[in-house]
C-alpha positions, 0 to 999 in steps of 0.5 A, a space after each residue: 500500500 502506499 502510505 500516502 494513499 486514502 484508505 476506503 472501508 466498505 461496511 458490507 454488511 451494512 451494504 447488504 441490509 440497505 440494498 435489500 430493503 431498497 431492491 424490494 425483494 422482487 427482482 429475480 432471473 428466469 430460474 427464480 434466484 433472487 438477484 436485486 441485492 447483487 444488482 444495486 451492490 454492483 452499482 453501489 460499488 462501481 460508483 464508489 470505485 469511481 468516487 474514490 479513484 486512487 485509494 486503496 480499498 477493503 470491504 468487511 463483512 459479518 462473519 457467520 455465528 455469534 461474537 464475543 458480544 454475545 458471551 457477555 450478554 446473552 440478548 445481545 442482537 436477539 430481538 433480530 429476525 434471522 436473514 431472510 431467506 432471499 437475501 441468504 441466497 445472494 451472500 455468496 454471489 455478493 462475495 463472488 461479485 465483491 472479490 471478482 471487482 477486485 476488492 479484498 474481503 475480510 470477514 473475521 469469526 468471533 467479531 463484527 464488521 464494525 471490530 474489523 473496521 474500527 481497527 483498520 481505521 485505528 491503524 490507518 489514523 496512527 499512520 495519519 492516512 485519510 479514511 473514508 467509512 462507507 456505512 449507514 450504520 450510526 455506531 461507527 460515528 465514534 470512531 469519526 475523527 480529524 483523519 476518519 469521515 463516514 461517508 452514507 453512499 446511499 444519500 451521498 452524505 458525508 459526516 466529519 467531526 462537525 457533522 456528527 455533532 449536527 446528526 446526533 447532537 454529541 460529538 464523536 468521542 461521546 458516542 458510545 456515552 450517547 449509546 451506552 445512555 439511551 440504548 440501542 434497539 436494533 442492537 439490543 443494547 438496553 442502556 437506561 430505562 427513561 433516557 431518551 435522545 435529549 436527555 443524553 445529549 444534555 447530560 453528556 454536553 452539560 456535565 460530561 462522559 459517564 464517568 464524569 457524570 457518576 462524580 458529579 450526580 448533584 448536577 443532574 437536577 440543575 440541568 434543564 431537560 424534563 425530570 432532572 429533578 428526580 433522574 439523579 436516583 434513576 441513574 444511579 439504579 440503572 448504572 449496571 446496565 448503563 457500563 453493561 450496555 457501553 461495553 457492548 457499544 464499544 467497537 474493538 480497535 485491536 483484532 487481529 486482522 489478515 494483512 497490514 495496511 501496507 499489505 492491502 491487495 491492489 485492485 484487479 477486476 477478474 473480468 472472466 469471473 464477473 462475466 460468468 456471475 452476470 450470465 447466470 444472473 442475467 444482468 445483460 446490460 452490465 455485461 456488455 459494459 464488462 465484455 466491452 472493457 475487457 475485449 476494447 479497452 473501452 472508456 466507461 462513457 463510450 461503453 454506456 453509449 454501446 450498451 444504450 444503443 444495443 437495448 432492444 426497448 424503445 427508449 421513449 419508455 424507459 426513464 433516463 437513469 443518470 450512472 454519476 447518481 449512485 443512488 439511482 439503479 438501472 433497471 433494464 438489466 431485467 428487460 423492464 421498461 417505465 413511462 415517464 409521465 412527464 406531459 399532459 398527454 401521458 398523464 391522460 393515458 396513464 388515466 385512461 389505463 387505470 380507469 380500465 385496469 382490474 387492479 392497480 398497484 402503486 408506491 412512493 419513491 422517497 429519499 430513504 426508509 426513514 419515514 420522519 425525514 425522507 423526502 418524496 421522489 415520485 409516484 409508481 403506478 402498474 396495471 399488469 403483472 
């Protein structure tokens, strides 16, 4: 590894579930194999390669089985349902795609992907290497410092030290304390009953980390959050749960990793392996691009033009998608066609079809899955199976 290169750490486990929810479980090849996650992750990784060119990359996944946190607390993540079958069946394909694109893939038993990411990020900071962590996981905000930035590729948002404060209300060094106080329902970290975001933020910003709060219990009743006057006794009674939660929320930075930063493998695309995978998954447009790149060394732009011109579907029936936008996926690989209703004529035609249809499927398209702060992009309707 060039010690001056930027390091990009990709949270593969986060990508899997985000791609799964974005794929809406509706895409399969002709044999019935689900393919939506594979397609979306392929597009996400292609965009990350373009966005962070001349960087070193490591992609990290959770290993099978439980982690050391389950030994500490048997109920850790016990509330999570098992991995859906239509996601599980795509894991092997995803790993092959990751390796085919040239990404080093790391998965270590007994720890979580977060711990491996934390270890590599810590090593990078020690060597003054700038690091980008691609993830949607809030727990990783505790790693952010002057050299480490989180990147939410689904929403194209960066979180540096200032960004973490704006999002969570506390600086990165207090994220563990924040999670220990309020708990984390997604990981079944208990935290303290009756302590929400606002209370935790007030305690941490006005007194300090949990260790300081314990030393300054008399300050709690003077704070401005609701219930402050009676909060001290509740806090003291919950200390065992808070300390446990702190341990569970803390990302390890000393995992025994398979290679050091000066040995990060260089990216090398295995075109033949990818072509075999995408042929099986029936990703027609991606196959055209890959074969052209392998055989002719065409630029990405020329490959895209060639792929679009070879499509047998009428361009008027398809929404134009920008390859520069990492949030958009071109579903023409599946042979599907779309009509963009952007004229009165198209709108009247749609109304006519709806009136004559027996059934109509309707869905809103939004910028994220968070119902509280997502924005509507558009609406989609379908009158056919």
